TIMI-2910 file (N, C-alpha, C, CB; in pm, 1 decimal, decimal comma, always signed):
<rs>
+----------+----------+----------+----------+----------+----------+----------+----------+----------+----------+----------+----------+------+
!      n_x !      n_y !      n_z !     ca_x !     ca_y !     ca_z !      c_x !      c_y !      c_z !     cb_x !     cb_y !     cb_z ! resn !
+----------+----------+----------+----------+----------+----------+----------+----------+----------+----------+----------+----------+------+
!    +84,7 !   -117,4 !     +0,0 !     +0,0 !     +0,0 !     +0,0 !    +89,0 !   +123,3 !     +0,0 !    -96,3 !     +0,0 !   +121,8 !  Met !
!    +52,7 !   +219,0 !    -80,0 !   +125,2 !   +344,9 !    -85,4 !    +59,8 !   +439,7 !    +14,0 !   +125,9 !   +405,1 !   -230,4 !  Val !
!   +140,9 !   +493,1 !   +102,5 !    +88,5 !   +581,4 !   +205,9 !   +144,5 !   +721,0 !   +186,9 !   +122,3 !   +528,0 !   +346,4 !  Ser !
!    +58,4 !   +817,6 !   +178,3 !   +101,6 !   +956,4 !   +168,2 !    +61,8 !  +1028,7 !   +295,9 !    +40,0 !  +1025,9 !    +43,0 !  Leu !
!   +157,0 !  +1089,4 !   +360,0 !   +128,5 !  +1167,7 !   +479,6 !   +118,3 !  +1313,7 !   +438,8 !   +238,2 !  +1147,2 !   +589,3 !  Lys !
!     +9,2 !  +1376,7 !   +474,0 !    -13,8 !  +1513,1 !   +428,4 !    +81,8 !  +1614,5 !   +490,2 !   -154,7 !  +1552,8 !   +458,7 !  Ser !
!   +136,0 !  +1585,9 !   +606,7 !   +223,0 !  +1683,2 !   +672,3 !   +356,5 !  +1700,1 !   +601,3 !   +247,0 !  +1642,2 !   +815,0 !  Asn !
!   +417,4 !  +1590,0 !   +562,8 !   +549,6 !  +1602,8 !   +502,7 !   +562,7 !  +1526,3 !   +371,4 !   +654,3 !  +1554,9 !   +599,4 !  Asn !
!   +451,9 !  +1480,1 !   +315,1 !   +448,5 !  +1412,3 !   +185,2 !   +546,0 !  +1295,5 !   +175,9 !   +478,5 !  +1510,9 !    +75,7 !  Ser !
!   +553,5 !  +1215,0 !   +279,6 !   +637,4 !  +1096,8 !   +278,9 !   +565,5 !   +985,8 !   +204,2 !   +673,0 !  +1052,8 !   +422,7 !  Thr !
!   +637,2 !   +916,9 !   +116,1 !   +578,4 !   +806,5 !    +42,4 !   +638,7 !   +676,7 !    +93,7 !   +601,2 !   +822,3 !   -110,4 !  Ile !
!   +550,8 !   +586,1 !   +139,4 !   +593,5 !   +455,3 !   +185,8 !   +587,6 !   +359,4 !    +67,4 !   +504,8 !   +404,9 !   +304,5 !  Asp !
!   +702,1 !   +312,7 !    +21,6 !   +706,1 !   +225,4 !    -95,1 !   +730,4 !    +80,7 !    -55,8 !   +813,8 !   +271,5 !   -191,7 !  Thr !
!   +683,8 !    +39,5 !    +59,3 !   +710,4 !    -94,9 !   +107,0 !   +644,7 !   -202,6 !    +22,3 !   +664,6 !   -107,9 !   +248,1 !  Ser !
!   +540,7 !   -171,1 !    -50,4 !   +471,6 !   -271,9 !   -130,9 !   +521,8 !   -277,1 !   -274,4 !   +323,4 !   -245,1 !   -130,6 !  Cys !
!   +616,3 !   -198,4 !   -308,2 !   +667,3 !   -201,3 !   -444,6 !   +732,3 !    -70,8 !   -482,3 !   +556,8 !   -233,1 !   -541,6 !  Gly !
!   +796,3 !    -73,6 !   -594,4 !   +868,4 !    +43,6 !   -641,2 !   +777,7 !   +134,3 !   -722,8 !   +989,4 !     +2,0 !   -723,8 !  Ser !
!   +799,9 !   +261,9 !   -709,4 !   +728,0 !   +359,4 !   -791,3 !   +812,4 !   +402,0 !   -910,4 !   +688,9 !   +481,9 !   -707,6 !  Leu !
!   +929,1 !   +341,9 !   -924,6 !  +1016,4 !   +375,9 !  -1036,0 !   +946,7 !   +340,2 !  -1166,9 !  +1152,8 !   +302,6 !  -1024,1 !  Arg !
!   +941,8 !   +433,8 !  -1257,5 !   +878,1 !   +412,0 !  -1386,1 !   +727,4 !   +429,9 !  -1383,3 !   +910,3 !   +276,1 !  -1434,9 !  Gly !
!   +673,2 !   +477,2 !  -1271,3 !   +529,2 !   +498,6 !  -1259,9 !   +500,7 !   +648,0 !  -1265,4 !   +473,5 !   +436,5 !  -1128,8 !  Lys !
!   +380,6 !   +683,0 !  -1308,5 !   +339,7 !   +822,0 !  -1320,0 !   +224,0 !   +848,6 !  -1224,2 !   +299,6 !   +855,9 !  -1465,6 !  Tyr !
!   +231,2 !   +955,1 !  -1145,3 !   +121,2 !   +985,0 !  -1053,1 !     +1,5 !  +1044,5 !  -1126,2 !   +168,0 !  +1081,0 !   -943,9 !  Pro !
!   -116,9 !  +1002,0 !  -1085,0 !   -241,3 !  +1058,8 !  -1135,2 !   -316,3 !  +1109,4 !  -1013,3 !   -326,5 !   +953,5 !  -1217,7 !  Val !
!   -336,8 !  +1240,0 !  -1007,1 !   -403,2 !  +1301,9 !   -893,0 !   -552,5 !  +1308,0 !   -921,7 !   -345,7 !  +1444,3 !   -864,1 !  Val !
!   -630,2 !  +1251,5 !   -829,0 !   -774,7 !  +1244,2 !   -844,7 !   -843,3 !  +1311,1 !   -727,3 !   -820,9 !  +1098,8 !   -857,8 !  Leu !
!   -968,9 !  +1340,8 !   -742,7 !  -1052,5 !  +1389,4 !   -632,9 !   -996,6 !  +1515,4 !   -568,7 !  -1067,9 !  +1281,8 !   -528,0 !  Asp !
!   -951,9 !  +1607,9 !   -651,4 !   -901,1 !  +1734,7 !   -600,9 !   -776,2 !  +1722,5 !   -515,5 !  -1006,5 !  +1801,9 !   -522,4 !  Gly !
!   -697,8 !  +1619,7 !   -538,2 !   -574,1 !  +1600,1 !   -462,7 !   -588,9 !  +1507,0 !   -344,2 !   -523,3 !  +1731,3 !   -415,1 !  Gly !
!   -708,0 !  +1457,1 !   -317,4 !   -729,2 !  +1365,9 !   -204,8 !   -681,0 !  +1225,4 !   -235,4 !   -875,8 !  +1362,3 !   -167,3 !  Lys !
!   -679,6 !  +1189,0 !   -362,9 !   -641,6 !  +1053,9 !   -403,4 !   -533,1 !  +1061,5 !   -508,4 !   -763,0 !   +975,4 !   -456,8 !  Thr !
!   -428,3 !   +984,0 !   -491,8 !   -321,7 !   +974,7 !   -590,3 !   -299,0 !   +828,2 !   -621,2 !   -191,0 !  +1042,4 !   -539,7 !  Thr !
!   -299,4 !   +793,9 !   -748,5 !   -265,8 !   +659,0 !   -789,9 !   -146,1 !   +667,3 !   -882,7 !   -386,3 !   +588,7 !   -858,8 !  Ile !
!    -77,0 !   +556,7 !   -900,3 !    +40,1 !   +552,1 !   -985,6 !    +15,6 !   +451,8 !  -1096,9 !   +166,6 !   +515,5 !   -904,8 !  Tyr !
!    +43,2 !   +493,9 !  -1221,0 !    +20,3 !   +409,0 !  -1336,1 !   +149,8 !   +392,8 !  -1415,5 !    -91,1 !   +467,0 !  -1424,8 !  Ile !
!   +159,8 !   +283,5 !  -1486,7 !   +279,3 !   +257,6 !  -1566,4 !   +269,0 !   +318,1 !  -1706,0 !   +303,7 !   +108,1 !  -1576,7 !  Ala !
!   +148,0 !   +333,4 !  -1756,9 !   +126,4 !   +381,6 !  -1892,5 !    +65,4 !   +521,9 !  -1889,7 !    +35,3 !   +284,7 !  -1970,5 !  Asp !
!   +148,9 !   +622,0 !  -1907,4 !   +102,4 !   +760,9 !  -1897,4 !     -3,0 !   +794,6 !  -2003,3 !   +220,6 !   +856,3 !  -1910,6 !  Lys !
!     -4,7 !   +724,6 !  -2113,9 !   -102,0 !   +753,9 !  -2218,8 !   -245,0 !   +720,7 !  -2176,0 !    -67,0 !   +676,8 !  -2344,8 !  Ser !
!   -263,1 !   +643,4 !  -2070,3 !   -396,2 !   +607,3 !  -2020,8 !   -445,9 !   +700,4 !  -1910,8 !   -394,9 !   +465,5 !  -1969,6 !  Arg !
!   -370,8 !   +806,0 !  -1880,4 !   -406,0 !   +896,8 !  -1770,3 !   -545,8 !   +956,3 !  -1786,9 !   -303,6 !  +1009,3 !  -1760,6 !  Glu !
!   -577,6 !  +1009,2 !  -1903,9 !   -708,9 !  +1071,4 !  -1926,6 !   -821,1 !   +968,7 !  -1911,4 !   -714,8 !  +1135,7 !  -2067,0 !  Ala !
!   -799,1 !   +848,5 !  -1961,9 !   -899,4 !   +741,7 !  -1950,2 !   -926,1 !   +706,6 !  -1803,9 !   -853,2 !   +616,2 !  -2026,6 !  Glu !
!   -822,3 !   +696,9 !  -1725,8 !   -836,1 !   +661,9 !  -1584,2 !   -908,0 !   +772,3 !  -1508,1 !   -698,5 !   +635,5 !  -1521,3 !  Ile !
!   -877,5 !   +897,1 !  -1538,2 !   -945,4 !  +1009,3 !  -1472,5 !  -1094,5 !  +1005,8 !  -1503,8 !   -884,2 !  +1144,4 !  -1517,2 !  Ile !
!  -1129,6 !   +981,8 !  -1630,3 !  -1270,9 !   +976,2 !  -1669,0 !  -1343,1 !   +858,9 !  -1602,6 !  -1283,5 !   +965,5 !  -1821,1 !  Glu !
!  -1277,5 !   +742,7 !  -1595,6 !  -1341,1 !   +628,0 !  -1530,1 !  -1360,3 !   +654,1 !  -1381,4 !  -1257,4 !   +501,2 !  -1550,7 !  Arg !
!  -1265,4 !   +722,0 !  -1318,0 !  -1277,5 !   +754,6 !  -1176,6 !  -1394,1 !   +849,8 !  -1152,4 !  -1147,5 !   +815,9 !  -1124,6 !  Tyr !
!  -1407,1 !   +951,6 !  -1238,0 !  -1516,5 !  +1047,4 !  -1225,5 !  -1651,1 !   +978,1 !  -1243,7 !  -1500,8 !  +1160,8 !  -1328,0 !  Lys !
!  -1660,2 !   +888,3 !  -1341,3 !  -1785,4 !   +815,8 !  -1365,8 !  -1819,0 !   +726,2 !  -1247,4 !  -1775,6 !   +732,0 !  -1495,0 !  Ala !
!  -1720,3 !   +665,7 !  -1188,3 !  -1743,9 !   +575,0 !  -1075,1 !  -1788,3 !   +650,7 !   -950,0 !  -1617,3 !   +494,6 !  -1044,5 !  Arg !
!  -1735,2 !   +769,2 !   -928,0 !  -1769,0 !   +843,4 !   -806,2 !  -1902,7 !   +916,8 !   -817,4 !  -1659,0 !   +943,0 !   -774,5 !  Thr !
!  -1957,6 !   +931,6 !   -936,7 !  -2084,8 !   +999,5 !   -955,1 !  -2203,5 !   +910,2 !   -920,5 !  -2096,9 !  +1048,0 !  -1097,3 !  Lys !
!  -2183,2 !   +780,7 !   -907,6 !  -2292,3 !   +687,1 !   -879,1 !  -2353,8 !   +712,0 !   -746,1 !  -2244,4 !   +546,2 !   -885,4 !  Arg !
+----------+----------+----------+----------+----------+----------+----------+----------+----------+----------+----------+----------+------+
</rs>
């Protein structure tokens, strides 16, 4: 699990490496996910928005 602490923005990478991953900020900065394929960023944002509107 990736843990972000809001006070000092520490990233816990105990579950895997973030090397080669691209951050996608969702929900006004409340949620950040990391993806390997940057070309899918827009698709992931749209799917997230559609899922949260339910």
